C-alpha positions as a printed Julia matrix, in Angstrom:
232×3 Matrix{Float64}:
  -8.96   28.88  -24.1
 -10.62   26.97  -26.94
 -13.05   24.16  -26.16
 -10.78   21.61  -27.88
  -7.72   22.64  -25.86
  -9.77   22.68  -22.66
 -10.98   19.15  -23.39
  -7.46   17.86  -23.95
  -6.26   19.53  -20.76
  -9.1    17.82  -18.88
  -8.14   14.51  -20.48
  -4.49   14.92  -19.44
  -5.54   15.83  -15.89
  -7.86   12.83  -15.81
  -5.07   10.54  -17.05
  -2.79   11.63  -14.21
  -5.65   10.98  -11.78
  -6.32    7.5   -13.17
  -2.67    6.4   -13.3
  -1.76    7.64   -9.82
  -5.0     6.17   -8.46
  -4.09    2.76   -9.89
  -0.62    2.98   -8.35
  -1.81    4.02   -4.89
  -4.98    1.95   -4.62
  -4.11   -1.19   -6.57
  -0.45   -1.64   -7.56
   1.3    -0.79   -4.29
  -1.1    -2.72   -2.01
  -0.87   -5.78   -4.28
   2.93   -5.67   -4.38
   3.2    -5.29   -0.61
   0.51   -7.86    0.14
  -1.26   -5.49    2.52
  -4.39   -7.61    2.76
  -4.87  -11.3     3.48
  -1.46  -11.95    5.0
  -0.57  -12.56    8.66
   0.16   -9.37   10.6
   3.89  -10.04   10.93
   4.2   -10.74    7.19
   2.38   -7.54    6.23
   4.59   -5.42    8.48
   7.74   -7.17    7.24
   6.71   -6.46    3.63
   6.3    -2.76    4.4
   9.68   -2.56    6.16
  11.47   -4.43    3.36
   9.83   -2.3     0.65
   9.56    1.0     2.48
  10.35    3.02   -0.64
   7.45    1.38   -2.49
   5.16    2.18    0.45
   6.34    5.8     0.34
   5.79    5.83   -3.42
   2.19    4.81   -2.79
   1.75    7.79   -0.46
   3.25   10.15   -3.05
   0.97    8.72   -5.72
  -2.01    9.38   -3.44
  -0.99   13.01   -2.95
  -0.61   13.58   -6.7
  -3.9    11.75   -7.31
  -5.86   13.98   -4.93
  -4.26   17.15   -6.24
  -5.24   16.08   -9.75
  -8.74   15.27   -8.52
  -8.98   18.75   -7.0
  -8.07   20.51  -10.24
 -10.01   18.25  -12.63
 -13.58   19.46  -11.89
 -12.54   23.1   -12.38
 -11.17   22.28  -15.83
 -14.31   20.29  -16.57
 -16.42   23.19  -15.3
 -14.9    25.47  -17.92
 -15.66   22.83  -20.54
 -19.2    21.9   -19.48
 -20.81   24.78  -17.55
 -22.56   26.01  -20.7
 -24.47   22.7   -20.8
 -26.02   23.11  -17.36
 -24.49   25.45  -14.81
 -26.33   23.95  -11.82
 -25.02   20.45  -12.51
 -21.54   21.83  -13.22
 -21.44   23.56   -9.82
 -22.68   20.37   -8.11
 -19.92   18.39   -9.84
 -17.24   20.75   -8.54
 -18.7    20.93   -5.02
 -18.87   17.15   -4.56
 -15.2    16.79   -5.46
 -13.97   19.73   -3.4
 -15.74   18.47   -0.27
 -13.95   15.13   -0.55
 -10.4    16.49   -0.83
  -9.82   17.43    2.86
 -11.1    13.98    3.89
  -8.7    12.41    1.39
  -5.65   14.2     2.78
  -6.6    13.53    6.39
  -6.95    9.87    5.48
  -3.41    9.75    4.06
  -2.12   10.69    7.52
  -2.71    7.08    8.61
  -0.06    5.94    6.13
   2.4     8.56    7.39
   1.77    7.23   10.91
   2.76    3.75    9.68
   6.11    5.19    8.59
   6.58    6.59   12.09
   5.9     3.19   13.65
   8.44    1.37   11.44
  11.09    4.06   11.86
  12.81    2.31   14.77
  12.93    5.54   16.76
  13.96    5.27   20.4
  10.63    6.54   21.72
   9.01    3.38   20.33
  11.03    1.12   22.62
   8.24    1.1    25.21
   6.13   -0.95   22.76
   6.63   -4.63   22.08
   6.94   -5.87   18.51
   3.42   -7.32   18.72
   2.02   -4.0    19.92
   3.72   -2.07   17.12
   2.51   -4.56   14.54
  -1.05   -4.35   15.85
  -0.98   -0.55   15.63
   0.32   -0.69   12.07
  -2.47   -3.03   10.98
  -5.04   -0.85   12.74
  -3.76    2.21   10.86
  -3.93    0.34    7.54
  -7.5    -0.71    8.28
  -8.35    2.86    9.29
  -6.98    4.07    5.95
  -9.0     1.44    4.11
 -12.15    2.51    5.99
 -11.46    6.07    4.89
 -11.22    4.92    1.28
 -14.64    3.26    1.63
 -16.1     6.53    2.91
 -14.48    8.51    0.1
 -16.12    6.12   -2.33
 -19.4     7.89   -1.57
 -18.04   11.16   -2.99
 -16.18    9.39   -5.82
 -19.56    8.02   -6.83
 -21.75   11.08   -6.28
 -19.7    13.44   -8.44
 -20.05   11.06  -11.39
 -23.8    11.67  -11.65
 -23.7    15.41  -12.5
 -20.54   14.81  -14.53
 -22.23   12.01  -16.48
 -25.34   14.13  -17.04
 -23.22   16.97  -18.44
 -21.39   14.56  -20.75
 -24.7    13.06  -21.9
 -26.17   16.48  -22.72
 -22.98   18.06  -24.08
 -23.31   17.04  -27.72
 -19.54   16.9   -28.21
 -18.72   13.77  -26.16
 -20.42   10.38  -26.81
 -23.62    9.96  -24.8
 -22.57    6.39  -23.91
 -19.86    7.74  -21.62
 -22.42    9.9   -19.86
 -24.69    6.91  -19.29
 -21.8     4.82  -17.95
 -20.69    7.6   -15.61
 -24.18    8.07  -14.18
 -24.44    4.29  -13.71
 -20.98    4.39  -12.13
 -22.34    6.68   -9.43
 -24.57    3.85   -8.24
 -21.7     1.35   -8.54
 -19.76    3.23   -5.87
 -22.82    3.68   -3.67
 -23.72   -0.01   -3.9
 -20.18   -0.95   -2.87
 -20.27    1.4     0.11
 -23.67    0.29    1.38
 -22.87   -3.4     0.91
 -19.52   -3.18    2.71
 -21.04   -1.25    5.6
 -24.25   -3.19    6.12
 -23.36   -6.6     4.72
 -19.59   -7.03    5.21
 -19.84  -10.79    4.83
 -21.18  -10.44    1.26
 -18.63  -10.44   -1.55
 -19.37   -7.72   -4.1
 -19.0    -8.97   -7.72
 -16.28   -7.12   -9.59
 -18.62   -6.34  -12.5
 -20.54   -3.9   -10.27
 -17.65   -1.45  -10.66
 -17.38   -1.86  -14.44
 -19.66    1.07  -15.48
 -17.58    3.51  -13.44
 -14.26    2.11  -14.66
 -15.24    2.02  -18.34
 -16.98    5.39  -18.16
 -14.08    7.19  -16.49
 -11.27    5.65  -18.54
 -13.28    6.02  -21.75
 -14.06    9.67  -21.05
 -10.44   10.33  -20.1
  -9.11    8.87  -23.36
 -11.78   10.53  -25.5
 -11.01   13.97  -24.07
  -7.26   13.44  -24.4
  -7.25   11.97  -27.91
 -10.37   13.3   -29.61
 -10.83   16.58  -27.74
 -14.11   18.41  -28.35
 -15.72   20.21  -31.24
 -15.4    23.96  -31.2
 -19.11   24.37  -31.91
 -21.26   22.43  -29.42
 -24.71   21.21  -30.33
 -25.69   21.08  -26.67
 -28.81   22.75  -25.41
 -27.69   25.51  -23.12
 -29.65   25.72  -19.87
 -29.39   27.29  -16.47
 -26.88   29.93  -17.57
């Protein structure tokens, strides 16, 4: 496969990842009002818009499958730049995928609790609602943990972009900075939960990932790289 075609394939894969990630992590929770509402209201929103909740789960599955395949496509594109960093990029993503799918199970459990099945009759409405909120919080905690891996893989990826010679160095710098954006968010939420993290902290990662995605998809990559080949 030519470098240009490989780059566009990576860009398409990345686009699927970005779009499904936005749906599952931002759009669906905002439409359902999963955070900041009273318990009863949150549960009622899920029951009334169950299909949308299910759509969020499906988007998560597609997102993680795309995330699993993306580093392998990128490996084919970038391993000639630095094989050690390319392997690290793939490994950091692959390790996160089982955690991601286990985490989705919490959302499936929510569907079980709102199903109205007879075996749930032993629980009061308040008990069911409390379990649903606990599962949602457990899922959200899992997302925070996954943020560590979502950040770490960006450093070797950004380094490879920076050294590639066929993708703008700016994207590589933003991606490497984005690594620390995710790590800062994780540490702050764990150790200082009362502190509100400014939204601009996440900007390097967001701009770097979306910019790289669009560049690969639209511009592709030159057939002849000017990169310095190391660690082959």
